[in-house]
Structures are given as structure tokens and as C-alpha cells.
N, C-alpha and C positions, 0 to 999 in steps of 0.2 A: 913389798907388794909388787906383783908382776904387772907389766904393761897390759892394758886392755883397750879394746876399741869396740864400740857398739855401733852397728849400722842397721837401719830398718830397710829391708829389701823392697825395691819398687816392683819386683817381679811377683811378690806375694807377701802376705802378712806375717813375715818372720823377722825376728830380731836376730842378727848375727853378732855373736860375741867372740872376738878373737882374743886369745890369751897365750902369753908366753909362759911356759912352764919349765922349771929347772929340776932335773932328776939327780943333780949332784955331779954328773959327768958331762952333760950337754943340755942344750936348750931344745925345746920343741914348740912348734906353733900349732895350736888347736883352734877349732871353731865349734861353737855350740849354737844350735838353732832353736828358737823358742817361738811357737805359734802365738800370734797376737790376734785378738778380736776386739774391736772398738777400743784399742789401746790397752787392753788387759791381757796379761800372760795367761795362756791356756796350757795346762799340763796335758801332754799327750800320753796315751797308753798304747804300747809300752813307752816308758820314759825314754826320750832320745838322749843318748850320751854325747859327750864331746867327741868330735872326729879329728883325727890327726891329719894335719896338712903337710907338715915336714918336720923331721927330727934331725939330730946330729948337727945342731947349730952352735956356733960360737957366740953370736950376738944377733939380736933383733931389736930394731929401733922403730917406734911408732911416733910420728910427729903430725901436727895439725896446723892448718893455715886457714884463717877466717878473714872476715871483713870487719872493719871497725863499724859498729852499729851507728855511730854518730856521723862519720864522714863517708862510709862506704868504701874507703881505701883498703886495699889488701894489706893485712898485717903480716908481721914476720912469723916464721915457723915457731910453734910452741911444743914443748915436750909433753904437756898435758892439756886436755880440753876441759876447761872449767865451766862451760856454759851449756849444760845439756838441753836447755830450751831452744838453743840455736845450733844448727849443724855447722861444722866447719865446711869451707869451700873445697878443701883438699885434705886427704889423709895420705901420708907417705909411709910406706912399709919398707924398711931397709933390712936385708938379710945377709949375714955373713956365715957361711958354713964352717964347720971345723976344718974341713979340707977343701982346697980350691978357692977360686976368687969370689969376691962378693957378688951377689946378684945385682942386676940393675934395679934401682929403686922402683917400686910399684906405687904409682899414684892413683888414688881412688877419689872420684868426685861424687860424694853422696848426693842423692837427689835433693833439690832445694824446693821448699814449698813456696809457690808464687803468690803474689798479692791477689790475683784473681781467684784464688781458691783451688788451684790445681798444681800438679807437679810440673816443673819445668826442667 
């Protein structure tokens, strides 16, 4: 199974799905955008396909860091995020191309839903 990361955009009601694909010679990173309305996926016409972000990759690693729901303490990095009802605090995307040095890690902080009912 290829690594995946799902993020709901704060800039609009789109679910962003990052996927690492292997064509047998190299890896590529793609993104698919799905329109959401009241939490329901809406199929657009024409159907929007996955968009290539980068290809010719040797390795892509997605990792997730969250808070312990009991203590609020920052947890260690995890290879998979197993709690879809709660977003991670950070998502790390590490990319190594087939040629050249590794890219600096990209850290993404998904928007967190605040207690007062708004995004923070």
C-alpha cells in the first residue's frame, strides 16, 4: 500500500489526498482534490484527476506528530496516523530524488479545530 496523507484545506472545501505512486522505475508524488460540501464528497464534472507534483523520486516518507489526548503532550513521530477523527499537529514530507541530494523536510501544520468552534 502506498503512503497517503489527507488534509482538508482551510482555503476552501477541498480534501487534498497526497499519494506516492511507483511506476516500477521511480516514485512520483501526486495530489487529488475532492470538493466537499457539509462533509460530503461532491463529484465534479468533468472529474478532476490526480495532479503530478514531482516524479523521478527514490523515496518519499510521510510521518505524523500529534498530541496525547489525555495529557496534551507532544507525541513521537508516527509512520501512520490511525486517528482520523483527530488531526495530527504536524505532517512531515521527506523527499529523496533519484539524482541529487534529499530535499529539506516539508513540515505542514494542518488547521486545528478550536474549542470555541472555529479554526485556530
